[in-house]
C-alpha positions in Angstrom: 1.4 -15.2 -8.1 -0.2 -13.7 -5.0 1.5 -16.2 -2.8 4.9 -15.6 -4.5 4.5 -11.8 -4.1 3.4 -12.3 -0.5 6.4 -14.6 0.3 8.8 -12.1 -1.2 7.3 -9.3 0.9 7.6 -11.4 4.1 11.2 -12.0 3.2 11.7 -8.2 2.9 12.4 -8.7 -0.8 10.2 -5.8 -1.9 12.0 -5.0 -5.1 11.6 -8.6 -6.3 7.9 -8.5 -5.4 7.5 -5.3 -7.4 9.4 -6.9 -10.3 7.2 -9.9 -10.3 4.1 -7.7 -10.3 5.5 -5.6 -13.2 6.1 -8.8 -15.2 2.5 -9.7 -14.7 1.5 -6.2 -15.9 3.8 -6.5 -19.0 3.4 -10.2 -19.9 0.4 -11.6 -18.0 -1.6 -12.9 -16.4 -3.2 -9.6 -15.7 -2.9 -8.7 -12.0 -5.9 -8.0 -9.8 -6.4 -6.2 -6.5 -5.0 -9.2 -4.6 -1.7 -9.1 -6.4 -1.4 -5.3 -5.9 -2.3 -5.6 -2.2 0.4 -8.2 -1.8 2.9 -5.9 -3.4 1.7 -2.9 -1.4 2.2 -5.0 1.7 5.7 -5.9 0.5 6.4 -2.1 0.4 4.9 -1.7 3.8 7.3 -4.4 5.2 10.4 -2.4 4.3 8.9 1.1 4.7 8.9 1.9 1.0 6.0 4.3 1.2 6.8 5.9 -2.2 6.4 2.4 -3.8 3.1 1.9 -2.1 1.8 5.2 -3.5 3.1 4.3 -6.9 1.2 1.1 -6.8 -2.0 2.8 -5.8 -1.6 5.1 -8.8 -0.8 2.2 -11.1 -4.0 0.5 -10.0 -6.0 3.6 -11.1 -4.1 3.6 -14.4 -4.9 0.0 -15.0 -8.5 0.3 -13.9 -8.0 -2.0 -10.9 -10.2 -0.8 -8.0 -8.3 -0.4 -4.7 -9.9 -1.4 -1.4 -9.5 -0.8 2.3 -6.6 -3.3 2.4 -4.7 -1.4 -0.3 -5.0 1.8 1.6 -4.4 0.4 5.1 -1.1 -1.1 3.8 -0.1 2.2 2.1 -0.9 4.1 5.3 1.1 1.7 7.4 4.1 2.0 5.0 4.2 5.7 5.9 5.1 5.0 9.5 8.7 4.0 8.8 9.7 7.5 7.6 7.0 9.4 9.7 5.1 10.5 6.6 2.2 11.7 8.6 0.8 14.1 6.1 0.9 11.5 3.4 -0.9 9.0 5.7 -3.6 11.6 6.4 -4.0 12.3 2.7 -4.5 8.6 2.0 -7.1 8.5 4.8 -9.0 11.4 3.2 -8.5 9.9 -0.3 -10.2 6.7 0.9 -13.3 8.6 2.0 -13.4 10.6 -1.3 -13.3 7.3 -3.3 -16.1 5.8 -1.2 -13.7 3.3 0.5 -14.9 3.2 4.1 -11.9 3.5 6.5 -12.0 1.0 9.3 -10.4 0.7 12.7 -7.1 -0.5 11.1 -7.1 2.6 8.8 -7.5 5.0 11.7 -5.1 3.1 13.9 -2.4 3.1 11.3 -2.9 6.8 10.7 -2.8 7.5 14.4 0.4 5.4 14.7 2.1 7.4 11.9 1.1 10.7 13.5 2.3 9.5 16.9 5.7 8.4 15.6 6.1 11.8 13.9 5.1 13.6 17.1 2.0 15.1 15.5 -0.5 14.8 18.3 -3.0 17.4 17.2 
């Protein structure tokens, strides 16, 4: 399923990727962090930042721990619509959850801020 969700995301078929993930949630097999990360990346590929945030929230609801990849993809999804405040909130949320931001995390957040003209 991870490969199918990834392939849909790479084809900019985000909604189909989300539908496949939702089918897994509803009917099985139970999704894991890899399935969710693939779906968040699908959201990133089309700039669907709201979908990325929804998936992070759903992971919490389902008891699936997120990781640095989950957050990096969600932060990157924010760049399309210059959601710099959301990107920074995600960065802070990572630290609060004990997920150590890495160079990709900071770079993605800086990119979102730069695109939005938020240099300070």
